[in-house]
VOGU-184274 format. One line per field, with one value per atom (N, C-alpha, C, O): residue in three letters; atom name; x, y, z. Coordinates in steps of 0.2 Angstrom, whole numbers, plus 5000, padded with zeros to 4 digits. Example, Ala and Ser with C-alpha at 12.3 -4.5 7.8 and 13.67 -1.06 7.14 Angstrom:
REM residues 2
rest (ALA,ALA,ALA,ALA,SER,SER,SER,SER) $
atom (N,CA,C,O,N,CA,C,O) $
east (5066,5062,5066,5071,5064,5068,5064,5067) $
north (4972,4978,4984,4983,4989,4995,5000,5006) $
up (5039,5039,5039,5042,5035,5036,5039,5040) $
***
This chain:
REM residues 213
rest (MET,MET,MET,MET,GLY,GLY,GLY,GLY,THR,THR,THR,THR,LEU,LEU,LEU,LEU,VAL,VAL,VAL,VAL,ILE,ILE,ILE,ILE,MET,MET,MET,MET,ALA,ALA,ALA,ALA,ARG,ARG,ARG,ARG,TYR,TYR,TYR,TYR,PRO,PRO,PRO,PRO,GLU,GLU,GLU,GLU,LEU,LEU,LEU,LEU,GLY,GLY,GLY,GLY,ARG,ARG,ARG,ARG,VAL,VAL,VAL,VAL,LYS,LYS,LYS,LYS,SER,SER,SER,SER,ARG,ARG,ARG,ARG,LEU,LEU,LEU,LEU,ALA,ALA,ALA,ALA,ALA,ALA,ALA,ALA,GLU,GLU,GLU,GLU,LEU,LEU,LEU,LEU,GLY,GLY,GLY,GLY,ALA,ALA,ALA,ALA,PRO,PRO,PRO,PRO,ALA,ALA,ALA,ALA,ALA,ALA,ALA,ALA,ARG,ARG,ARG,ARG,ASP,ASP,ASP,ASP,LEU,LEU,LEU,LEU,TYR,TYR,TYR,TYR,ARG,ARG,ARG,ARG,ALA,ALA,ALA,ALA,PHE,PHE,PHE,PHE,LEU,LEU,LEU,LEU,ASP,ASP,ASP,ASP,ASP,ASP,ASP,ASP,LEU,LEU,LEU,LEU,ALA,ALA,ALA,ALA,ALA,ALA,ALA,ALA,ARG,ARG,ARG,ARG,PHE,PHE,PHE,PHE,VAL,VAL,VAL,VAL,GLY,GLY,GLY,GLY,GLY,GLY,GLY,GLY,PRO,PRO,PRO,PRO,ILE,ILE,ILE,ILE,PRO,PRO,PRO,PRO,VAL,VAL,VAL,VAL,VAL,VAL,VAL,VAL,TRP,TRP,TRP,TRP,MET,MET,MET,MET,PHE,PHE,PHE,PHE,HIS,HIS,HIS,HIS,PRO,PRO,PRO,PRO,PRO,PRO,PRO,PRO,ASP,ASP,ASP,ASP,ARG,ARG,ARG,ARG,ASP,ASP,ASP,ASP,PHE,PHE,PHE,PHE,ALA,ALA,ALA,ALA,ALA,ALA,ALA,ALA,LEU,LEU,LEU,LEU,LEU,LEU,LEU,LEU,PRO,PRO,PRO,PRO,SER,SER,SER,SER,GLY,GLY,GLY,GLY,ALA,ALA,ALA,ALA,ASP,ASP,ASP,ASP,CYS,CYS,CYS,CYS,GLN,GLN,GLN,GLN,PRO,PRO,PRO,PRO,GLN,GLN,GLN,GLN,HIS,HIS,HIS,HIS,GLY,GLY,GLY,GLY,ALA,ALA,ALA,ALA,ASN,ASN,ASN,ASN,LEU,LEU,LEU,LEU,GLY,GLY,GLY,GLY,GLU,GLU,GLU,GLU,ARG,ARG,ARG,ARG,MET,MET,MET,MET,HIS,HIS,HIS,HIS,GLU,GLU,GLU,GLU,ALA,ALA,ALA,ALA,PHE,PHE,PHE,PHE,ARG,ARG,ARG,ARG,ARG,ARG,ARG,ARG,LEU,LEU,LEU,LEU,ALA,ALA,ALA,ALA,ASN,ASN,ASN,ASN,CYS,CYS,CYS,CYS,ALA,ALA,ALA,ALA,PRO,PRO,PRO,PRO,LEU,LEU,LEU,LEU,ILE,ILE,ILE,ILE,MET,MET,MET,MET,ILE,ILE,ILE,ILE,GLY,GLY,GLY,GLY,THR,THR,THR,THR,ASP,ASP,ASP,ASP,SER,SER,SER,SER,PRO,PRO,PRO,PRO,HIS,HIS,HIS,HIS,ILE,ILE,ILE,ILE,ARG,ARG,ARG,ARG,SER,SER,SER,SER,ALA,ALA,ALA,ALA,TRP,TRP,TRP,TRP,ILE,ILE,ILE,ILE,VAL,VAL,VAL,VAL,GLU,GLU,GLU,GLU,ALA,ALA,ALA,ALA,GLU,GLU,GLU,GLU,GLN,GLN,GLN,GLN,ARG,ARG,ARG,ARG,LEU,LEU,LEU,LEU,GLY,GLY,GLY,GLY,ASP,ASP,ASP,ASP,HIS,HIS,HIS,HIS,ASP,ASP,ASP,ASP,VAL,VAL,VAL,VAL,VAL,VAL,VAL,VAL,LEU,LEU,LEU,LEU,GLY,GLY,GLY,GLY,PRO,PRO,PRO,PRO,CYS,CYS,CYS,CYS,ASP,ASP,ASP,ASP,ASP,ASP,ASP,ASP,GLY,GLY,GLY,GLY,GLY,GLY,GLY,GLY,TYR,TYR,TYR,TYR,TYR,TYR,TYR,TYR,LEU,LEU,LEU,LEU,ILE,ILE,ILE,ILE,ALA,ALA,ALA,ALA,MET,MET,MET,MET,ASN,ASN,ASN,ASN,HIS,HIS,HIS,HIS,PRO,PRO,PRO,PRO,HIS,HIS,HIS,HIS,ASP,ASP,ASP,ASP,VAL,VAL,VAL,VAL,PHE,PHE,PHE,PHE,SER,SER,SER,SER,GLY,GLY,GLY,GLY,ILE,ILE,ILE,ILE,VAL,VAL,VAL,VAL,MET,MET,MET,MET,GLY,GLY,GLY,GLY,THR,THR,THR,THR,SER,SER,SER,SER,HIS,HIS,HIS,HIS,VAL,VAL,VAL,VAL,CYS,CYS,CYS,CYS,ALA,ALA,ALA,ALA,GLN,GLN,GLN,GLN,THR,THR,THR,THR,ILE,ILE,ILE,ILE,GLU,GLU,GLU,GLU,LYS,LYS,LYS,LYS,ALA,ALA,ALA,ALA,ALA,ALA,ALA,ALA,ARG,ARG,ARG,ARG,GLN,GLN,GLN,GLN,GLY,GLY,GLY,GLY,LEU,LEU,LEU,LEU,ARG,ARG,ARG,ARG,VAL,VAL,VAL,VAL,HIS,HIS,HIS,HIS,LEU,LEU,LEU,LEU,LEU,LEU,LEU,LEU,PRO,PRO,PRO,PRO,SER,SER,SER,SER,SER,SER,SER,SER,PHE,PHE,PHE,PHE,ASP,ASP,ASP,ASP,ILE,ILE,ILE,ILE,ASP,ASP,ASP,ASP,ALA,ALA,ALA,ALA,GLY,GLY,GLY,GLY,LYS,LYS,LYS,LYS,ASP,ASP,ASP,ASP,VAL,VAL,VAL,VAL,ARG,ARG,ARG,ARG,ALA,ALA,ALA,ALA,LEU,LEU,LEU,LEU,GLN,GLN,GLN,GLN,ARG,ARG,ARG,ARG,GLN,GLN,GLN,GLN,LEU,LEU,LEU,LEU,ASP,ASP,ASP,ASP,SER,SER,SER,SER,ASP,ASP,ASP,ASP,PRO,PRO,PRO,PRO,ASP,ASP,ASP,ASP,ALA,ALA,ALA,ALA,PRO,PRO,PRO,PRO,ARG,ARG,ARG,ARG,LEU,LEU,LEU,LEU,PRO,PRO,PRO,PRO,ALA,ALA,ALA,ALA,THR,THR,THR,THR,LEU,LEU,LEU,LEU,ALA,ALA,ALA,ALA,VAL,VAL,VAL,VAL,LEU,LEU,LEU,LEU,ALA,ALA,ALA,ALA,ARG,ARG,ARG,ARG,LEU,LEU,LEU,LEU,ARG,ARG,ARG,ARG) $
atom (N,CA,C,O,N,CA,C,O,N,CA,C,O,N,CA,C,O,N,CA,C,O,N,CA,C,O,N,CA,C,O,N,CA,C,O,N,CA,C,O,N,CA,C,O,N,CA,C,O,N,CA,C,O,N,CA,C,O,N,CA,C,O,N,CA,C,O,N,CA,C,O,N,CA,C,O,N,CA,C,O,N,CA,C,O,N,CA,C,O,N,CA,C,O,N,CA,C,O,N,CA,C,O,N,CA,C,O,N,CA,C,O,N,CA,C,O,N,CA,C,O,N,CA,C,O,N,CA,C,O,N,CA,C,O,N,CA,C,O,N,CA,C,O,N,CA,C,O,N,CA,C,O,N,CA,C,O,N,CA,C,O,N,CA,C,O,N,CA,C,O,N,CA,C,O,N,CA,C,O,N,CA,C,O,N,CA,C,O,N,CA,C,O,N,CA,C,O,N,CA,C,O,N,CA,C,O,N,CA,C,O,N,CA,C,O,N,CA,C,O,N,CA,C,O,N,CA,C,O,N,CA,C,O,N,CA,C,O,N,CA,C,O,N,CA,C,O,N,CA,C,O,N,CA,C,O,N,CA,C,O,N,CA,C,O,N,CA,C,O,N,CA,C,O,N,CA,C,O,N,CA,C,O,N,CA,C,O,N,CA,C,O,N,CA,C,O,N,CA,C,O,N,CA,C,O,N,CA,C,O,N,CA,C,O,N,CA,C,O,N,CA,C,O,N,CA,C,O,N,CA,C,O,N,CA,C,O,N,CA,C,O,N,CA,C,O,N,CA,C,O,N,CA,C,O,N,CA,C,O,N,CA,C,O,N,CA,C,O,N,CA,C,O,N,CA,C,O,N,CA,C,O,N,CA,C,O,N,CA,C,O,N,CA,C,O,N,CA,C,O,N,CA,C,O,N,CA,C,O,N,CA,C,O,N,CA,C,O,N,CA,C,O,N,CA,C,O,N,CA,C,O,N,CA,C,O,N,CA,C,O,N,CA,C,O,N,CA,C,O,N,CA,C,O,N,CA,C,O,N,CA,C,O,N,CA,C,O,N,CA,C,O,N,CA,C,O,N,CA,C,O,N,CA,C,O,N,CA,C,O,N,CA,C,O,N,CA,C,O,N,CA,C,O,N,CA,C,O,N,CA,C,O,N,CA,C,O,N,CA,C,O,N,CA,C,O,N,CA,C,O,N,CA,C,O,N,CA,C,O,N,CA,C,O,N,CA,C,O,N,CA,C,O,N,CA,C,O,N,CA,C,O,N,CA,C,O,N,CA,C,O,N,CA,C,O,N,CA,C,O,N,CA,C,O,N,CA,C,O,N,CA,C,O,N,CA,C,O,N,CA,C,O,N,CA,C,O,N,CA,C,O,N,CA,C,O,N,CA,C,O,N,CA,C,O,N,CA,C,O,N,CA,C,O,N,CA,C,O,N,CA,C,O,N,CA,C,O,N,CA,C,O,N,CA,C,O,N,CA,C,O,N,CA,C,O,N,CA,C,O,N,CA,C,O,N,CA,C,O,N,CA,C,O,N,CA,C,O,N,CA,C,O,N,CA,C,O,N,CA,C,O,N,CA,C,O,N,CA,C,O,N,CA,C,O,N,CA,C,O,N,CA,C,O,N,CA,C,O,N,CA,C,O,N,CA,C,O,N,CA,C,O,N,CA,C,O,N,CA,C,O,N,CA,C,O,N,CA,C,O,N,CA,C,O,N,CA,C,O,N,CA,C,O,N,CA,C,O,N,CA,C,O,N,CA,C,O,N,CA,C,O,N,CA,C,O,N,CA,C,O,N,CA,C,O,N,CA,C,O,N,CA,C,O,N,CA,C,O,N,CA,C,O,N,CA,C,O,N,CA,C,O,N,CA,C,O,N,CA,C,O,N,CA,C,O,N,CA,C,O,N,CA,C,O,N,CA,C,O,N,CA,C,O,N,CA,C,O,N,CA,C,O,N,CA,C,O,N,CA,C,O,N,CA,C,O,N,CA,C,O,N,CA,C,O,N,CA,C,O,N,CA,C,O,N,CA,C,O,N,CA,C,O,N,CA,C,O,N,CA,C,O,N,CA,C,O,N,CA,C,O,N,CA,C,O,N,CA,C,O,N,CA,C,O,N,CA,C,O,N,CA,C,O,N,CA,C,O) $
east (5004,5000,5004,5009,5003,5007,5004,5000,5007,5004,5003,5007,4997,4995,4998,4996,5002,5005,5001,5002,4998,4995,4998,4999,5001,5005,5000,4996,5000,4994,4997,5002,4994,4995,4989,4983,4991,4985,4981,4984,4975,4970,4970,4964,4975,4975,4973,4976,4969,4967,4973,4977,4973,4978,4985,4990,4985,4991,4990,4995,4984,4983,4980,4977,4982,4980,4980,4975,4986,4987,4984,4981,4986,4983,4975,4972,4973,4965,4962,4957,4966,4964,4964,4959,4968,4968,4962,4960,4959,4953,4947,4942,4947,4940,4940,4935,4946,4946,4949,4948,4953,4956,4951,4952,4945,4941,4938,4938,4936,4934,4939,4938,4945,4951,4952,4953,4952,4953,4947,4949,4941,4935,4936,4934,4938,4938,4944,4943,4949,4955,4953,4954,4949,4947,4942,4943,4938,4934,4938,4936,4943,4947,4950,4950,4952,4955,4949,4950,4943,4938,4936,4934,4935,4933,4939,4937,4945,4950,4950,4951,4949,4949,4943,4944,4937,4931,4932,4930,4936,4937,4942,4942,4948,4953,4955,4957,4953,4955,4950,4944,4953,4950,4948,4945,4951,4950,4955,4958,4955,4960,4967,4971,4969,4976,4978,4974,4983,4985,4986,4989,4985,4986,4990,4989,4995,4999,4998,4999,4996,4996,5002,5004,5005,5011,5009,5008,5010,5007,5012,5018,5010,5015,5010,5005,5012,5018,5018,5013,5024,5024,5022,5021,5020,5018,5011,5008,5007,5000,4997,5000,4991,4987,4983,4977,4986,4983,4978,4973,4980,4976,4969,4965,4968,4962,4957,4951,4959,4955,4952,4948,4955,4954,4951,4950,4948,4945,4950,4956,4947,4952,4956,4953,4962,4967,4970,4975,4969,4973,4980,4982,4984,4991,4994,4994,4996,4998,5005,5007,5009,5016,5019,5016,5023,5025,5030,5034,5029,5034,5040,5040,5046,5052,5056,5057,5059,5063,5062,5057,5067,5067,5062,5060,5060,5056,5052,5053,5047,5042,5046,5045,5051,5055,5058,5058,5062,5065,5060,5062,5054,5050,5047,5046,5046,5043,5049,5047,5055,5060,5061,5062,5061,5062,5056,5057,5050,5044,5045,5044,5048,5049,5055,5054,5060,5065,5062,5064,5058,5056,5051,5051,5047,5042,5044,5040,5051,5053,5051,5051,5050,5048,5041,5039,5037,5030,5029,5023,5035,5034,5030,5030,5027,5028,5024,5018,5026,5023,5020,5023,5014,5010,5008,5004,5012,5011,5007,5008,5002,4997,4997,4999,4995,4994,4986,4982,4985,4978,4974,4968,4978,4975,4971,4969,4971,4967,4963,4964,4958,4953,4949,4946,4949,4945,4950,4947,4955,4960,4956,4952,4957,4953,4956,4962,4952,4955,4959,4964,4956,4959,4966,4971,4968,4975,4979,4985,4977,4981,4983,4988,4977,4979,4984,4988,4983,4987,4995,4999,4995,5002,5005,5011,5002,5005,5006,5012,5002,5003,5009,5013,5010,5015,5022,5027,5022,5029,5031,5037,5028,5030,5036,5040,5036,5041,5043,5046,5042,5044,5047,5045,5051,5054,5051,5050,5048,5044,5038,5038,5032,5026,5024,5024,5022,5020,5013,5011,5009,5003,5003,5003,5004,5006,4999,4994,5001,4996,4996,5001,4991,4990,4995,4997,4996,5000,5008,5012,5010,5017,5019,5025,5015,5017,5015,5014,5014,5011,5007,5008,5001,4997,4998,4995,5003,5005,5012,5014,5016,5022,5022,5021,5025,5025,5032,5034,5035,5041,5041,5038,5045,5047,5053,5053,5057,5063,5063,5061,5067,5067,5072,5077,5071,5076,5075,5070,5081,5081,5079,5084,5073,5070,5068,5063,5070,5068,5073,5071,5079,5084,5085,5086,5086,5087,5081,5081,5075,5069,5065,5063,5063,5059,5051,5049,5048,5041,5037,5038,5031,5027,5028,5024,5033,5034,5031,5028,5031,5028,5032,5030,5038,5043,5044,5048,5040,5042,5041,5046,5036,5035,5041,5044,5042,5047,5054,5058,5056,5062,5063,5068,5057,5057,5059,5062,5056,5057,5064,5067,5067,5074,5078,5083,5077,5081,5081,5086,5075,5074,5078,5082,5078,5081,5089,5092,5092,5099,5101,5107,5097,5098,5097,5097,5094,5093,5086,5085,5082,5075,5070,5070,5066,5060,5054,5052,5051,5046,5039,5040,5034,5027,5023,5023,5019,5015,5008,5005,5004,4997,4993,4996,4987,4983,4984,4985,4984,4985,4978,4973,4979,4973,4975,4979,4972,4973,4973,4970,4976,4975,4972,4971,4970,4966,4970,4972,4972,4977,4974,4975,4969,4966,4959,4956,4955,4948,4946,4941,4950,4949,4949,4945,4953,4953,4947,4944,4945,4938,4933,4928,4932,4927,4928,4922,4934,4935,4932,4929,4934,4932,4924,4921,4921,4914,4911,4906,4913,4911,4912,4907,4917,4918,4914,4911,4913,4908,4901,4897,4899,4892,4891,4885,4896,4894,4897,4895,4902,4906,4903,4904,4899,4897,4902,4900,4908,4913,4917,4922,4916,4920,4918,4913,4923,4922,4917,4917,4914,4910,4914,4918,4912,4916,4911,4910,4907,4901,4903,4900,4909,4911,4913,4912,4917,4919,4913,4913,4908,4902,4898,4895,4898,4894,4898,4894,4904,4908,4907,4906,4907,4907,4900,4899,4895,4888,4887,4884,4891,4891,4894,4893,4899,4903,4900,4902,4895,4891,4888,4885) $
north (4994,5000,5006,5007,5011,5017,5022,5021,5028,5034,5040,5041,5043,5049,5055,5056,5059,5065,5071,5072,5075,5081,5087,5089,5091,5097,5103,5104,5107,5112,5118,5118,5123,5130,5131,5129,5135,5137,5142,5147,5142,5146,5153,5155,5157,5164,5169,5168,5174,5179,5182,5185,5182,5186,5182,5184,5176,5172,5165,5161,5164,5158,5160,5165,5156,5156,5164,5167,5166,5173,5175,5180,5170,5172,5172,5176,5167,5167,5173,5175,5175,5181,5187,5191,5188,5193,5194,5199,5188,5188,5188,5191,5184,5183,5187,5188,5190,5193,5189,5183,5191,5187,5183,5177,5186,5182,5176,5170,5177,5171,5166,5160,5168,5163,5159,5153,5163,5159,5155,5149,5157,5152,5146,5140,5147,5141,5136,5130,5139,5135,5131,5125,5135,5131,5125,5120,5126,5121,5115,5109,5117,5111,5107,5101,5110,5107,5102,5097,5105,5102,5096,5090,5096,5091,5085,5079,5087,5082,5078,5072,5082,5079,5074,5068,5076,5072,5065,5060,5066,5061,5056,5050,5058,5054,5052,5047,5057,5056,5050,5050,5045,5039,5034,5029,5035,5030,5025,5024,5021,5015,5016,5012,5022,5024,5029,5034,5028,5033,5040,5040,5045,5052,5056,5056,5060,5064,5071,5072,5076,5083,5087,5087,5089,5093,5100,5102,5105,5111,5117,5116,5123,5129,5135,5135,5140,5140,5136,5134,5134,5129,5132,5128,5139,5141,5142,5144,5139,5140,5133,5128,5134,5129,5125,5126,5122,5118,5113,5112,5109,5104,5106,5102,5112,5114,5114,5115,5114,5114,5107,5107,5102,5095,5091,5093,5085,5081,5079,5079,5078,5076,5070,5065,5071,5065,5065,5061,5070,5070,5071,5075,5068,5068,5074,5074,5080,5086,5087,5087,5089,5090,5096,5097,5101,5107,5105,5101,5109,5109,5113,5117,5110,5114,5114,5109,5120,5121,5128,5132,5131,5138,5139,5144,5133,5134,5128,5123,5127,5122,5115,5110,5116,5110,5107,5101,5111,5109,5106,5101,5109,5106,5099,5095,5099,5092,5087,5081,5088,5083,5082,5076,5087,5085,5081,5077,5082,5078,5070,5066,5069,5062,5059,5054,5063,5061,5059,5054,5064,5063,5057,5054,5056,5051,5044,5040,5044,5038,5031,5026,5031,5024,5023,5018,5028,5026,5025,5025,5024,5023,5016,5012,5016,5021,5027,5027,5033,5039,5042,5042,5044,5047,5054,5055,5059,5066,5070,5069,5073,5078,5084,5085,5089,5096,5097,5092,5103,5104,5108,5110,5109,5112,5108,5111,5102,5097,5093,5087,5096,5092,5087,5082,5087,5083,5077,5073,5076,5070,5064,5063,5059,5053,5048,5047,5045,5040,5034,5032,5033,5027,5029,5025,5036,5038,5037,5035,5038,5037,5029,5027,5025,5018,5016,5012,5018,5017,5019,5015,5025,5027,5022,5020,5020,5015,5008,5005,5006,5000,5000,4996,5006,5007,5008,5007,5009,5009,5002,5002,4997,4991,4989,4985,4993,4992,4999,4999,5004,5011,5014,5013,5019,5023,5029,5031,5032,5039,5038,5036,5041,5041,5049,5052,5051,5058,5059,5055,5063,5065,5072,5077,5072,5078,5083,5081,5090,5095,5098,5098,5100,5104,5110,5112,5113,5119,5117,5122,5111,5109,5107,5105,5108,5105,5098,5094,5096,5090,5090,5094,5086,5086,5080,5080,5076,5070,5068,5068,5066,5063,5058,5059,5052,5046,5043,5042,5040,5037,5032,5033,5027,5022,5025,5023,5029,5031,5039,5041,5042,5050,5052,5055,5050,5052,5060,5063,5063,5070,5072,5072,5073,5075,5082,5084,5086,5093,5098,5104,5097,5102,5105,5102,5112,5115,5117,5120,5114,5115,5121,5120,5126,5131,5129,5129,5128,5126,5132,5138,5130,5135,5137,5142,5134,5136,5131,5126,5132,5127,5121,5117,5121,5116,5111,5107,5112,5108,5100,5097,5098,5091,5088,5083,5092,5090,5089,5085,5095,5095,5089,5086,5088,5082,5075,5071,5074,5068,5068,5063,5073,5074,5072,5068,5075,5074,5067,5064,5064,5057,5052,5048,5054,5050,5050,5045,5056,5057,5052,5051,5051,5046,5039,5035,5038,5031,5028,5022,5033,5031,5030,5033,5025,5023,5027,5028,5031,5035,5033,5031,5033,5031,5038,5041,5039,5045,5043,5038,5046,5045,5049,5053,5049,5053,5060,5062,5064,5072,5075,5072,5080,5083,5091,5093,5094,5101,5103,5100,5108,5111,5118,5121,5120,5126,5132,5133,5136,5142,5148,5154,5148,5154,5153,5148,5158,5158,5153,5150,5152,5147,5140,5136,5139,5132,5131,5126,5136,5136,5134,5130,5137,5136,5129,5125,5126,5119,5114,5109,5116,5112,5112,5106,5117,5118,5113,5110,5114,5110,5102,5098,5100,5093,5091,5085,5095,5093,5092,5088,5097,5097,5091,5089,5089,5084,5078,5073,5077,5070,5066,5068,5061,5056,5053,5051,5052,5049,5054,5052,5060,5065,5064,5062,5065,5064,5069,5075,5068,5072,5078,5076,5084,5089,5094,5100,5093,5097,5104,5109,5104,5111,5115,5121,5112,5116,5118,5124,5114,5116,5121,5126,5122,5127,5134,5139,5134,5140,5142,5148,5137,5139,5142,5146,5139,5142,5149,5153,5151,5158,5162,5168,5159,5164,5164,5169,5161,5161,5168,5169) $
up (5000,5000,5000,5004,4995,4995,4999,5004,4999,5003,4998,4993,4999,4995,4998,5004,4995,4998,4994,4988,4998,4995,4997,5003,4992,4993,4993,4989,4999,5000,5003,5006,5001,5005,5009,5008,5015,5019,5015,5012,5015,5011,5014,5016,5014,5016,5011,5005,5012,5008,5005,5008,4998,4994,4994,4991,4996,4996,4992,4992,4989,4985,4979,4978,4974,4967,4964,4963,4964,4962,4955,4954,4950,4944,4943,4940,4947,4947,4951,4949,4956,4960,4956,4956,4951,4946,4942,4940,4941,4936,4940,4938,4946,4949,4956,4959,4958,4964,4970,4969,4974,4980,4984,4985,4986,4990,4986,4989,4980,4976,4975,4975,4974,4973,4979,4979,4985,4991,4993,4995,4991,4993,4988,4990,4982,4977,4980,4980,4982,4984,4990,4991,4995,5001,4999,5002,4994,4992,4989,4990,4986,4983,4989,4989,4994,5000,5003,5005,5004,5007,5003,5006,4996,4992,4992,4992,4992,4992,4999,4999,5004,5010,5011,5013,5008,5008,5004,5005,4998,4994,4997,4996,5000,5001,5009,5010,5013,5020,5023,5022,5026,5028,5023,5025,5017,5012,5012,5017,5007,5007,5007,5008,5005,5004,5009,5010,5013,5018,5015,5010,5018,5016,5021,5027,5018,5022,5018,5012,5022,5019,5021,5027,5016,5017,5015,5010,5021,5020,5020,5023,5018,5018,5018,5015,5022,5026,5032,5034,5035,5040,5047,5051,5048,5054,5055,5060,5050,5050,5053,5053,5056,5059,5054,5054,5049,5044,5046,5043,5051,5053,5055,5055,5057,5059,5054,5055,5047,5041,5040,5036,5042,5040,5045,5051,5043,5048,5054,5053,5060,5066,5064,5061,5066,5065,5058,5057,5054,5048,5049,5053,5045,5046,5042,5036,5045,5042,5044,5050,5039,5041,5037,5031,5040,5036,5031,5031,5025,5020,5022,5026,5020,5021,5014,5011,5013,5007,5005,5006,5001,4998,4993,4991,4989,4983,4983,4986,4978,4978,4976,4979,4971,4970,4976,4977,4979,4985,4990,4994,4991,4996,4994,4998,4987,4985,4986,4988,4984,4985,4993,4994,4997,5004,5007,5011,5004,5006,5004,5008,4998,4996,5000,5002,5002,5007,5014,5017,5016,5023,5024,5029,5019,5019,5015,5014,5014,5011,5013,5010,5020,5023,5022,5024,5019,5017,5010,5008,5006,4999,4998,5002,4992,4986,4988,4991,4985,4987,4980,4975,4981,4975,4977,4982,4974,4976,4971,4965,4974,4970,4973,4979,4969,4972,4973,4973,4975,4977,4971,4971,4965,4960,4955,4950,4956,4952,4956,4956,4959,4963,4960,4963,4953,4949,4947,4942,4949,4948,4948,4953,4944,4944,4949,4949,4953,4958,4954,4956,4948,4944,4942,4941,4941,4939,4945,4944,4951,4957,4958,4959,4957,4957,4951,4953,4945,4940,4942,4940,4945,4947,4951,4950,4956,4961,4957,4959,4953,4949,4945,4944,4941,4937,4940,4937,4946,4950,4951,4953,4949,4950,4944,4946,4939,4934,4931,4926,4934,4932,4939,4944,4938,4943,4945,4951,4940,4940,4936,4931,4939,4936,4936,4941,4930,4930,4927,4922,4929,4926,4923,4926,4916,4913,4913,4913,4913,4913,4906,4903,4903,4897,4896,4891,4902,4902,4903,4903,4902,4903,4910,4910,4915,4921,4922,4917,4929,4930,4936,4941,4936,4942,4947,4952,4945,4949,4948,4942,4953,4952,4958,4963,4956,4960,4959,4954,4965,4965,4971,4976,4970,4976,4980,4986,4977,4980,4979,4974,4983,4983,4977,4979,4971,4966,4965,4966,4964,4963,4955,4951,4954,4948,4948,4944,4953,4955,4954,4952,4956,4956,4949,4944,4949,4943,4939,4933,4941,4937,4940,4946,4937,4939,4939,4933,4944,4944,4941,4942,4938,4936,4929,4926,4925,4918,4914,4916,4907,4903,4901,4897,4904,4902,4908,4908,4913,4919,4918,4920,4915,4914,4909,4911,4904,4899,4902,4901,4906,4910,4915,4916,4918,4923,4920,4922,4914,4910,4908,4908,4905,4903,4909,4908,4915,4921,4923,4925,4923,4925,4920,4922,4913,4908,4909,4908,4911,4912,4918,4918,4922,4928,4927,4931,4921,4919,4922,4923,4924,4927,4922,4917,4923,4918,4920,4926,4915,4917,4913,4907,4917,4914,4915,4920,4909,4909,4909,4906,4914,4915,4909,4906,4909,4904,4906,4912,4901,4902,4905,4904,4909,4912,4912,4909,4917,4918,4925,4929,4927,4934,4934,4928,4939,4940,4941,4947,4936,4937,4935,4938,4930,4927,4926,4927,4924,4923,4918,4919,4913,4908,4911,4908,4916,4919,4923,4924,4926,4930,4926,4927,4920,4915,4913,4912,4911,4909,4915,4913,4921,4927,4927,4928,4926,4927,4921,4922,4915,4909,4911,4910,4914,4915,4921,4920,4926,4931,4929,4932,4924,4922,4917,4917,4913,4907,4908,4904,4912,4912,4918,4924,4917,4922,4926,4932,4923,4927,4931,4935,4931,4935,4942,4944,4947,4954,4956,4954,4962,4965,4969,4973,4968,4971,4974,4971,4979,4981,4983,4982,4987,4989,4984,4983,4979,4973,4969,4966,4968,4964,4967,4964,4974,4978,4976,4975,4976,4975,4968,4966,4963,4956,4955,4951,4958,4957,4959,4956,4965,4967,4962,4961,4958,4954,4947,4943,4945,4939,4938,4933) $
***
């Protein structure tokens, strides 16, 4: 049994989803991000795979946002890549580790299952995003596929694959998806939740989207 690691920020007004806040306003962006946290917790906390929430900034009471007993640990590192690598090192005894962010609350559970299965004969599993990043990274061991890569650019996934290849690591790619960074992504999420019968249930997110319409 692997461990699901969710990288998250404390939903502080003006400190989350800056691109989205520029389009929708900071309160709406914060409310939507908080809904993502609530829906991810409802979907995965207490489920068949153990969950560890890695939160930032480390001085916030993140555990107060989640169901009682949720495993919450602070992120450490100067940038997101460092914090992700440090999380893989710190939780190495809980491997295999499947790491996701909070920007893709619509991630399919089947993709998480596939990631764990593919680690049987691959070293790294990535879930590519349409914007060039990735919504999931999974490994059995804390390989450094993070150093020197600037997160948030359109080359992150490609550079991660190249870095893994230079280390002789075998990479498996999951189906492509998208994360929620801008207004167009919010609209894409709304369309998916409205029309795809296989989309996961996200009641908190749907409630905020209804207010934004």
